[in-house]
C-alpha positions, 0 to 999 in steps of 0.5 A: 264236427263240433267242438265240444270245448265250447258246449254248455256244461251242466251246472253240476259239473261247474260246481265240481270243476269249481271245487277241484280247483278251489277246494282249499280256499272253499274250504276256509270259507265254509268253516268261517260261514258255519261258524258266522251261523252258529257261533258267531264270536267263535268265528271273530276269534278264529279269524283274528287268530289266523290273521296273526298266524299268517302274519307272524309266519310271514316271514318264513313264508316269503323266504320259503316262496323265494327258495322254491322259486329260485329252485325252479327259476335257476334250474338247481333241481337238476342237481338231484340227478348227480345222487343216482350215480355211483356204487349202490351204497354210495347212491343210497347215502346221495339219494336219501340226502338229495330226497330231504332237500329236493324241491320237486313239486307233487306233480313231478315226483311220481313220474321221476320215480318211474323213470328211474326204475324204467332207467335202470337205477337200483330200486333200492336208491329210489327208495331212499329218495321216495321215503326222504322227498315228501318229509322235507324240502328247503321250504318245508324247513324254513316253515317247520323253523317258524311254526315249531322251532329250529330244533323241530326242523333239524329233527324233521331232517334228520328223520327224513334222511334216516329214513332214506337211509334205512329204507334204501339198506332194507331194500338193497339187502332184499334184491341181493337175496333176489327179491323185488326183480320187477317193481314196476307194475305193467305198462308203466313207462317213463314219462312225466315232467319229473322224467324229463328232468333225469332223462335230459338234466339241463345246465343250471343258471345261477344268474337266472334275472339275465334271462328274461324268460327264467324271471318270468319262470320266477314270478310264476313260481312265486306266485303259485308258490305264494297261493299254494302255501298261503291257502293251505296255511290259512285252512290249517290256522282256522282248524288249529283254532277250532282244535284249541277252542273245541278239544280240551287240552287234558284229552290231547295230553291223555292220548297223546302226551306222556312220556312212554311209546304209546303216544308215538305209536298213536301219532304214527297210526293217526297221521296217516288218515289224519294227514292234510298236507306238509304245510297245513299239518304244521300248525295242527301239531304245533297246537297239539304240542301246546296242548300237551302233545308228546314231541316225539309223538308230534314228529311221527305224524308228520313223517308218517302222514307226510310219506303215507297220505292218501294222494301219495299212497294212491300214487304209489299203488298205481306205479308199483306192484304189491309188494313194493307198494307193502314194503314202502308202507311198513318202511314208512310207519316203521320208519315214522315211529323210530323217528318219533322215539329217538326225538322223544329221547333227545328231548329227554336227554 
């Protein structure tokens, strides 16, 4: 029997593999390369803009990395399991709060949701966690504060919790009426790295530095998060520099500025296809707000994009039945719009 892993790969397959693993770095390099060929002056401006922006964000970036690595090394993410015990109303509240502070990675959220539903946790509590989790976490709060300000970070946190509470309450009412009895698609189990945390939560070890294994995990997690955040922020700052250079401020102001609800509605809808990544979206929204985008529209963009981004939507579609998916989208968009309206009214007060 031959070992296919040692067989020579086709050049196209190698290119696809490299692109899949390093597409964000390659995209940033490609932007600079195209600019260097077509507009050398703008290439220098964009590179300098990204470098300065990264330096300004560095303190918040380092704190964000430390929080994420600490959560992984201590096992603090296991505390999330405690949110899904108690009466339904209490579970909804606790799940929304847990979602707003949960440090789960993207690979763990979907198996976690499948595990919760397979274990019999009410869909109302699961939906509360599901809606709140992509919007905010401790690392996101720190970076949002550094890029958009503390007020915006607090508003985004409130939006995450509010969206979870609203979604949990709506689903609870529907389930009481007899709807959504079987949310999971046929054949979906409860496996996965996120599900294991719920089935067998491990004790939290706060003094992780006393354990060599946990110290090593802290280092690995810190390196992983550093590379992840740096590549996305680099790409975002490059795109922000191009947006500031080529998108007239008058256009942004006319479409997404103003005091009405129309800019917020547009920000909500645009957030779905235009969203890149939670961290990458922050500098882009910062640039748009600087050009005249209404803060409420910016918040609606971040909330709608965070919950309904294409990778998240595809994962949700693969996991649950169509009625649950449709409800998920409806709650996401309506909650994002309402968050934007409330934040807009707050800024006017």
